[in-house]
C-alpha positions as CSV (number, residue, x, y, z in Angstrom):
1,X,34.9,-13.8,166.0
2,X,37.3,-10.7,167.5
3,X,40.1,-11.7,165.1
4,X,37.3,-11.5,161.9
5,X,36.6,-8.1,162.9
6,X,40.0,-6.7,163.3
7,X,40.4,-8.2,160.0
8,X,37.6,-6.1,158.5
9,X,39.0,-3.4,160.3
10,X,42.5,-3.3,158.5
11,X,40.7,-3.8,155.4
12,X,38.3,-0.5,155.6
13,X,41.3,1.3,156.4
14,X,43.3,0.3,153.3
15,X,40.0,1.4,151.4
16,X,39.9,4.9,149.2
17,X,37.7,6.8,150.9
18,X,34.9,7.1,149.1
19,X,34.0,3.6,150.2
20,X,35.4,4.1,153.6
21,X,32.8,6.8,154.1
22,X,30.3,4.1,152.3
23,X,30.5,1.7,154.3
24,X,30.6,3.8,157.6
25,X,27.6,5.0,156.6
26,X,26.0,1.7,155.1
27,X,28.1,-1.1,156.8
28,X,27.4,-4.7,155.2
29,X,25.6,-6.7,157.5
30,X,28.4,-9.8,157.1
31,X,30.9,-7.2,158.8
32,X,28.1,-6.1,161.5
33,X,28.1,-7.8,164.9
34,X,24.5,-9.7,165.5
35,X,22.1,-7.4,167.5
36,X,24.2,-4.3,166.5
37,X,21.5,-0.9,165.4
38,X,21.7,0.3,162.5
39,X,22.9,3.7,161.4
40,X,20.9,6.8,160.9
41,X,21.7,6.8,157.2
42,X,20.2,2.9,157.2
43,X,16.9,3.6,159.3
44,X,16.4,6.7,156.9
45,X,17.2,5.0,153.5
46,X,17.6,0.8,153.9
47,X,19.3,0.7,150.5
48,X,21.2,4.2,148.9
49,X,21.2,2.4,145.5
50,X,17.5,2.0,145.3
51,X,14.4,4.7,144.8
52,X,12.4,4.7,147.9
53,X,8.8,5.5,148.5
54,X,8.2,7.7,151.5
55,X,5.8,6.0,153.4
56,X,3.7,8.8,154.6
57,X,3.7,11.0,151.5
58,X,3.5,7.7,149.5
59,X,6.1,9.5,146.8
60,X,8.7,7.8,145.3
61,X,12.4,9.4,146.2
62,X,15.5,9.0,143.7
63,X,18.6,7.0,145.3
64,X,20.7,8.9,147.3
65,X,23.6,7.7,144.8
66,X,23.0,8.4,141.1
67,X,23.7,5.6,138.8
68,X,27.6,7.6,138.0
69,X,28.1,7.3,141.7
70,X,26.9,4.2,141.6
71,X,29.1,2.9,138.8
72,X,31.9,4.6,140.6
73,X,32.0,2.7,143.7
74,X,31.5,-0.3,142.5
75,X,33.9,0.0,140.3
76,X,36.3,0.9,143.3
77,X,35.3,-2.3,145.0
78,X,36.2,-4.4,142.2
79,X,39.5,-3.6,142.1
80,X,39.6,-4.0,145.6
81,X,37.8,-7.3,146.3
82,X,35.2,-6.0,148.1
83,X,32.1,-5.7,145.3
84,X,30.3,-8.5,147.7
85,X,29.6,-6.2,149.6
86,X,27.6,-3.6,148.1
87,X,24.0,-3.6,148.7
88,X,22.2,-4.5,145.2
89,X,22.5,-2.1,141.9
90,X,21.9,-1.5,138.4
91,X,25.4,-1.1,137.9
92,X,26.5,-4.7,140.1
93,X,28.2,-7.6,138.2
94,X,25.7,-9.7,139.1
95,X,22.9,-7.3,138.0
96,X,24.8,-6.7,134.9
97,X,25.2,-10.7,133.2
98,X,21.4,-11.1,134.0
99,X,20.5,-8.1,132.3
100,X,23.1,-9.0,129.5
101,X,21.5,-13.2,129.1
102,X,17.7,-11.7,129.1
103,X,18.1,-8.9,126.6
104,X,21.8,-9.4,124.8
105,X,25.3,-7.8,124.9
106,X,24.4,-4.1,124.4
107,X,22.4,-4.8,120.8
108,X,19.2,-5.3,120.6
109,X,17.8,-8.2,119.9
110,X,20.5,-10.6,120.8
111,X,18.7,-11.5,123.9
112,X,17.1,-14.9,124.6
113,X,14.5,-15.4,122.6
114,X,15.2,-12.6,120.4
115,X,16.4,-13.0,116.6
116,X,20.2,-10.9,115.7
117,X,20.0,-7.3,114.6
118,X,22.8,-6.7,112.7
119,X,24.5,-6.7,109.1
120,X,22.2,-8.0,106.6
121,X,24.5,-11.2,106.2
122,X,24.6,-12.1,109.6
123,X,20.4,-12.0,109.5
124,X,20.2,-13.8,106.3
125,X,22.8,-16.7,107.6
126,X,20.9,-18.7,109.3
127,X,18.6,-19.1,106.4
128,X,21.2,-19.5,103.6
129,X,22.8,-22.0,105.3
130,X,19.4,-24.1,106.1
131,X,18.7,-23.5,102.0
132,X,22.1,-24.6,101.3
133,X,21.5,-27.9,103.0
134,X,18.0,-28.3,101.7
135,X,19.7,-28.1,98.4
136,X,22.4,-30.4,98.9
137,X,20.0,-33.2,100.1
138,X,17.7,-32.4,97.0
139,X,20.7,-32.7,94.8
140,X,20.5,-36.6,93.5
141,X,16.7,-35.6,92.8
142,X,17.6,-32.2,91.0
143,X,20.2,-34.5,88.5
144,X,17.5,-37.0,87.7
145,X,15.4,-34.2,86.8
146,X,18.0,-32.3,84.8
147,X,19.2,-35.8,82.8
148,X,15.4,-36.3,82.0
149,X,15.0,-32.8,81.2
150,X,17.9,-32.8,78.7
151,X,16.9,-36.2,76.9
152,X,19.2,-38.9,78.1
153,X,22.2,-40.0,80.3
154,X,25.3,-38.0,80.5
155,X,26.9,-40.1,77.6
156,X,24.1,-39.2,75.4
157,X,24.8,-35.8,76.4
158,X,28.2,-36.0,75.8
159,X,27.5,-37.1,72.6
160,X,25.6,-33.9,71.9
161,X,28.1,-32.1,72.6
162,X,30.8,-33.7,70.7
163,X,28.2,-33.2,67.4
164,X,28.4,-29.7,67.8
165,X,32.4,-29.5,68.1
166,X,32.2,-31.6,65.1
167,X,30.1,-29.3,63.0
168,X,31.8,-27.8,59.7
169,X,31.8,-24.1,59.7
170,X,28.9,-24.2,56.7
171,X,26.9,-25.6,59.6
172,X,27.8,-23.3,62.3
173,X,26.4,-20.7,59.7
174,X,23.9,-22.6,58.4
175,X,25.2,-22.1,54.7
176,X,25.7,-24.4,52.2
177,X,29.0,-24.3,49.1
178,X,25.9,-24.4,46.9
179,X,24.3,-21.2,48.1
180,X,27.8,-19.6,48.3
181,X,29.0,-20.2,44.9
182,X,25.5,-18.8,43.4
183,X,26.6,-15.5,44.6
184,X,28.5,-12.6,42.6
185,X,29.7,-11.3,46.5
186,X,29.2,-13.8,49.2
187,X,31.0,-11.6,51.3
188,X,27.2,-9.9,52.1
189,X,25.4,-13.2,52.8
190,X,28.0,-14.5,55.1
191,X,27.8,-11.1,57.1
192,X,24.3,-11.6,57.6
193,X,24.5,-15.6,58.3
194,X,27.3,-14.5,60.9
195,X,24.9,-12.1,62.8
196,X,22.0,-14.2,62.3
197,X,24.5,-17.1,63.9
198,X,25.4,-15.1,67.1
199,X,21.5,-13.5,67.5
200,X,20.7,-17.6,67.4
201,X,23.4,-18.8,69.8
202,X,23.0,-16.0,72.2
203,X,23.4,-17.6,75.7
204,X,20.0,-15.6,76.6
205,X,18.2,-17.0,73.8
206,X,19.8,-20.6,73.8
207,X,18.8,-21.1,77.6
208,X,15.0,-20.0,77.0
209,X,14.7,-22.7,73.8
210,X,13.4,-26.0,74.3
211,X,16.1,-28.6,74.2
212,X,14.6,-31.7,72.4
213,X,12.8,-30.5,69.6
214,X,13.8,-30.6,66.1
215,X,13.3,-27.3,65.5
216,X,15.9,-26.3,67.9
217,X,19.6,-26.0,66.7
218,X,22.4,-26.8,68.4
219,X,24.2,-24.3,70.0
220,X,27.5,-22.9,69.3
221,X,29.9,-21.2,70.6
222,X,31.0,-17.2,69.8
223,X,34.3,-18.6,69.1
224,X,33.4,-21.4,66.6
225,X,30.9,-18.6,64.8
226,X,33.9,-16.2,64.8
227,X,36.0,-18.6,63.0
228,X,33.8,-20.0,60.4
229,X,33.3,-16.3,60.0
230,X,36.8,-15.9,59.3
231,X,37.7,-18.6,56.8
232,X,34.7,-18.6,55.0
233,X,34.9,-14.7,54.1
234,X,38.2,-15.4,52.9
235,X,38.8,-16.6,49.5
236,X,42.0,-18.5,49.9
237,X,40.9,-19.4,53.2
238,X,37.2,-21.0,52.2
239,X,39.0,-22.6,48.9
240,X,41.5,-24.5,51.1
241,X,38.8,-25.5,53.9
242,X,36.6,-27.1,51.2
243,X,39.4,-28.9,49.8
244,X,40.0,-30.5,53.3
245,X,36.2,-30.9,53.6
246,X,36.3,-33.4,50.6
247,X,39.3,-34.7,51.6
248,X,37.5,-36.1,55.0
249,X,34.6,-36.7,53.5
250,X,36.3,-39.4,51.0
251,X,37.9,-40.4,54.3
252,X,35.3,-41.3,56.5
253,X,32.2,-43.3,54.4
254,X,30.2,-44.1,57.7
255,X,27.7,-41.2,57.5
256,X,27.0,-41.1,61.0
257,X,25.1,-38.4,62.6
258,X,27.6,-35.7,63.7
259,X,30.1,-37.5,61.1
260,X,31.7,-35.1,58.4
261,X,30.5,-37.2,55.8
262,X,27.0,-36.2,57.0
263,X,25.7,-33.6,54.6
264,X,24.1,-30.9,55.8
265,X,21.1,-29.6,53.9
266,X,19.8,-26.0,53.8
267,X,16.8,-25.3,51.9
268,X,16.4,-22.1,49.5
269,X,13.3,-21.1,48.3
270,X,13.0,-18.0,45.3
271,X,10.2,-15.9,45.2
272,X,9.6,-12.3,43.9
273,X,9.4,-9.3,46.2
274,X,6.0,-8.5,44.7
275,X,4.7,-11.5,46.3
276,X,6.1,-10.8,49.8
277,X,4.0,-8.7,52.6
278,X,5.3,-5.3,53.3
279,X,4.4,-3.6,56.8
280,X,3.6,0.2,56.3
281,X,4.7,1.0,60.1
282,X,8.5,-0.6,60.3
283,X,8.6,-0.1,55.9
284,X,10.1,-3.4,56.5
285,X,9.2,-6.8,54.3
286,X,8.6,-9.5,55.6
287,X,7.1,-13.4,55.3
288,X,6.4,-16.2,57.2
289,X,8.6,-19.3,57.6
290,X,7.7,-23.3,57.6
291,X,8.9,-23.3,61.1
292,X,6.5,-21.3,62.6
293,X,7.7,-18.0,62.4
294,X,5.6,-15.7,61.1
295,X,8.0,-12.9,60.6
296,X,10.7,-15.1,60.0
297,X,12.2,-13.6,57.1
298,X,12.6,-9.9,57.9
299,X,14.4,-7.0,55.4
300,X,14.3,-3.2,54.6
301,X,14.9,-1.0,52.1
302,X,18.3,-0.9,53.1
303,X,18.6,-4.4,52.1
304,X,17.8,-4.0,48.8
305,X,19.7,-0.9,47.9
306,X,22.7,-2.9,49.0
307,X,22.4,-5.8,46.4
308,X,20.9,-3.3,44.3
309,X,23.5,-4.1,40.9
310,X,22.8,-8.1,41.4
311,X,18.6,-7.9,41.6
312,X,18.5,-10.5,44.3
313,X,18.8,-10.8,47.7
314,X,18.8,-13.8,50.5
315,X,17.1,-13.5,53.4
316,X,18.2,-15.9,56.5
317,X,14.7,-16.9,58.6
318,X,15.6,-16.0,62.1
319,X,14.7,-19.3,63.9
320,X,15.9,-21.4,61.8
321,X,18.7,-22.7,58.5
322,X,15.9,-21.8,55.9
323,X,16.6,-19.3,53.6
324,X,14.8,-16.8,51.2
325,X,16.1,-15.5,47.3
326,X,13.9,-12.5,46.8
327,X,14.1,-11.2,43.3
328,X,13.9,-7.7,42.2
329,X,14.6,-4.9,40.1
330,X,15.0,-1.8,41.1
331,X,13.5,1.3,38.5
332,X,14.9,4.3,38.2
333,X,13.2,7.5,38.9
334,X,13.5,8.7,34.7
335,X,12.4,5.3,33.5
336,X,9.6,5.2,35.8
337,X,7.9,8.4,34.7
338,X,8.7,7.2,30.9
339,X,7.1,4.4,31.5
340,X,3.3,6.6,33.7
341,X,3.7,8.9,30.4
342,X,3.2,6.4,27.9
């Protein structure tokens, strides 16, 4: 016992002055002999790190050492290895570890039974991973559903894709050589067909259109549409392309769907301008189409003026491959006045 007391005395002499004063006033029970009387400081305040309730007045008194001074003493005691001899304090290692486990690492919401509060990607990570796990488990069922929706097995879908790739330039623009041959200047008609093909094959419109129906056209890429417009707009390239089509048609007599021997049929109907309905609000003529669009054929006065010398306007349906050949005649102002005077 004497040797252990001597060791504690030597240890106390090596401590800094603040710790020496503290242990002199509040000596720990581990180094105090049994039966020793408490100091006057211990009698007044058993724990200088805790608030004290006066038994006479019933009022609470602040701790002898503030939280800042408690933290300083705890830091010095940890550096000299005597932190376990200090009284219980909120700045102690045990209390801070227990508080961290219960309330989290200085971040509200990271404690036991609490949700993490941080960046939005951190808060949503668990739910995203759970959705991803469920999606992977439901992937076989999703594949079967899409096969049914798209109308067949992957081989059938591949065959449909190949048929669109083998389409001719006339099929891409919903035109025929006969229609272009009847035009004095087919460039305007080819340009209209080009813009209509871009609109019909737009990704947003193509994705919303129902598949597997006879009224929905094949989906072509922008490169196919641009290539078809470039070739058919040039008389030299168009003539060479028509020659190559005739050679391929004679070489392929199978007539299978999607082959070049299959002829592409496009309907053309001849009507008079007076037979069409006129929208006074939009100042445009329109007519319904057999595909079900009430205003499939739609054009304005500017379109008529553009082909005024020919007296014919080719208008394509916005939803299908049908065309309307509108016949009209432009009456000059002088002729109109003379006829009215008669």
